[in-house]
C-alpha positions as CSV (number, residue, x, y, z in Angstrom):
1,X,-28.0,4.5,2.2
2,X,-24.2,6.0,1.8
3,X,-24.5,8.6,4.5
4,X,-24.4,5.6,7.2
5,X,-21.2,5.0,6.1
6,X,-19.5,8.5,6.5
7,X,-17.4,8.8,9.7
8,X,-14.2,9.9,10.4
9,X,-12.4,6.3,10.2
10,X,-13.7,6.1,6.6
11,X,-12.9,9.4,5.7
12,X,-9.3,8.8,6.6
13,X,-9.4,5.5,5.0
14,X,-10.8,7.7,1.8
15,X,-7.6,9.9,2.5
16,X,-5.2,7.1,2.0
17,X,-6.9,6.0,-1.1
18,X,-6.6,9.6,-2.4
19,X,-3.1,10.0,-1.5
20,X,-2.4,6.5,-3.3
21,X,-4.2,7.7,-6.3
22,X,-2.1,11.3,-6.5
23,X,1.1,9.0,-6.0
24,X,0.0,6.9,-9.1
25,X,-0.3,10.2,-11.1
26,X,3.0,11.4,-10.2
27,X,4.7,8.3,-10.6
28,X,3.0,8.0,-14.4
29,X,3.8,11.6,-15.1
30,X,7.3,10.9,-14.1
31,X,7.6,14.4,-12.2
32,X,8.8,13.1,-8.9
33,X,9.2,9.8,-7.0
34,X,10.2,11.5,-3.8
35,X,6.6,13.3,-3.8
36,X,4.9,9.8,-4.5
37,X,7.1,8.3,-1.6
38,X,5.7,11.2,0.6
39,X,2.2,10.5,-0.6
40,X,2.6,6.8,0.4
41,X,3.8,8.1,3.9
42,X,0.7,10.4,4.1
43,X,-1.3,7.2,3.3
44,X,0.3,5.3,5.9
45,X,-0.4,7.9,8.5
46,X,-4.1,8.0,7.5
47,X,-4.0,3.9,7.8
48,X,-2.7,4.1,11.2
49,X,-5.5,6.6,12.2
50,X,-8.3,4.9,10.5
51,X,-8.1,1.7,12.7
52,X,-7.6,3.9,15.8
53,X,-10.8,5.9,14.9
54,X,-12.6,3.0,14.0
55,X,-11.7,1.1,17.4
56,X,-12.5,4.3,19.4
57,X,-16.2,4.6,17.6
58,X,-16.4,0.9,18.8
59,X,-18.3,-0.4,15.7
60,X,-18.7,-4.0,16.4
61,X,-19.0,-5.2,12.6
62,X,-18.0,-2.5,10.3
63,X,-17.8,-4.7,7.1
64,X,-17.8,-1.5,4.8
65,X,-14.8,0.1,6.7
66,X,-12.9,-3.2,6.8
67,X,-13.2,-3.6,2.9
68,X,-12.7,-0.1,2.2
69,X,-9.4,-0.3,4.2
70,X,-8.2,-3.4,2.3
71,X,-8.8,-1.6,-1.0
72,X,-7.0,1.4,-0.1
73,X,-4.0,-0.7,1.1
74,X,-3.7,-2.3,-2.0
75,X,-3.7,0.6,-3.9
76,X,-1.6,2.8,-1.7
77,X,0.8,0.1,-0.2
78,X,0.5,-2.5,-3.2
79,X,0.1,-0.8,-6.6
80,X,1.8,2.6,-6.1
81,X,4.9,1.1,-4.7
82,X,5.2,-1.5,-7.4
83,X,4.9,0.8,-10.0
84,X,7.3,3.5,-8.5
85,X,9.9,0.8,-8.1
86,X,9.4,-0.3,-11.7
87,X,9.6,3.1,-13.2
88,X,12.6,4.2,-10.5
89,X,14.7,1.3,-11.8
90,X,13.3,-2.1,-12.8
91,X,12.4,-0.9,-16.3
92,X,15.7,-1.4,-17.2
93,X,15.0,-5.3,-16.7
94,X,11.6,-5.3,-18.6
95,X,10.4,-8.6,-18.3
96,X,12.1,-9.7,-14.9
97,X,11.4,-6.3,-13.5
98,X,7.7,-6.2,-14.4
99,X,7.5,-9.7,-12.9
100,X,9.3,-8.6,-9.8
101,X,6.6,-5.8,-9.1
102,X,3.7,-8.1,-9.9
103,X,5.0,-10.2,-7.5
104,X,5.2,-7.6,-4.9
105,X,1.6,-6.3,-5.8
106,X,0.0,-9.7,-5.8
107,X,1.8,-10.8,-2.4
108,X,0.4,-7.9,-0.7
109,X,-3.0,-8.4,-2.2
110,X,-3.1,-12.1,-1.1
111,X,-1.8,-11.2,2.3
112,X,-4.5,-8.4,2.5
113,X,-7.2,-11.1,1.7
114,X,-5.8,-13.9,4.1
115,X,-5.8,-11.4,6.9
116,X,-9.6,-10.6,7.0
117,X,-10.0,-14.5,7.1
118,X,-7.3,-15.0,9.8
119,X,-7.8,-12.2,12.1
120,X,-5.8,-12.7,15.4
121,X,-5.5,-9.7,17.8
122,X,-2.4,-10.7,19.2
123,X,0.0,-11.0,15.9
124,X,0.5,-10.6,12.3
125,X,1.0,-13.3,9.9
126,X,3.7,-11.9,7.4
127,X,4.7,-8.2,6.8
128,X,2.0,-5.6,6.9
129,X,1.3,-4.3,3.7
130,X,1.6,-0.7,4.8
131,X,5.1,-1.2,6.1
132,X,6.4,-3.2,3.0
133,X,4.9,-0.8,0.5
134,X,6.3,2.3,2.5
135,X,9.8,0.6,2.5
136,X,9.4,0.0,-1.3
137,X,8.1,3.4,-2.1
138,X,10.9,5.1,0.0
139,X,13.5,2.8,-1.8
140,X,12.2,3.5,-5.1
141,X,12.7,7.5,-4.4
142,X,16.5,6.7,-4.4
143,X,16.2,5.2,-8.1
144,X,18.4,1.9,-7.0
145,X,20.3,0.0,-9.3
146,X,17.8,-2.7,-10.8
147,X,19.9,-5.5,-9.6
148,X,19.4,-4.1,-5.9
149,X,15.7,-3.2,-6.5
150,X,14.9,-6.7,-7.8
151,X,15.9,-8.9,-4.6
152,X,14.1,-6.0,-2.5
153,X,10.8,-6.3,-4.1
154,X,10.6,-10.1,-4.2
155,X,12.1,-10.7,-0.5
156,X,9.3,-7.8,1.1
157,X,6.7,-9.4,-1.4
158,X,7.5,-13.0,0.0
159,X,7.4,-11.4,3.3
């Protein structure tokens, strides 16, 4: 039953996913990249709080919550920032800009997949996707020149 998965941690994770979806809507409407970046920041707050609430609950093996969190992260901190940066300036470099955004998105997804396999409570491997995604989304809000945006996407993706 789905009711067993309804808890504060999963509701916060769902809030992150909703914020990411709304940010995508704003990006595709080309209405406001600043508001989209703000929604990514809200997603980051939800992401911080959901982990805290899950640990506080003491659920020993919350596979549903872990998987939901990874899905929310790939949307809110992978797809949203990549599309925001593309729409902000990298559309001026149609193929290279698109590939750079795709690399950022894929690297984030791969890092999330690897994280669930290589969990170590003492350290992270690479740059966490919420941090990289938030930085890219905020950067996109300033509509940087494409030749400045290109290395940012590639470097943060590689990290």
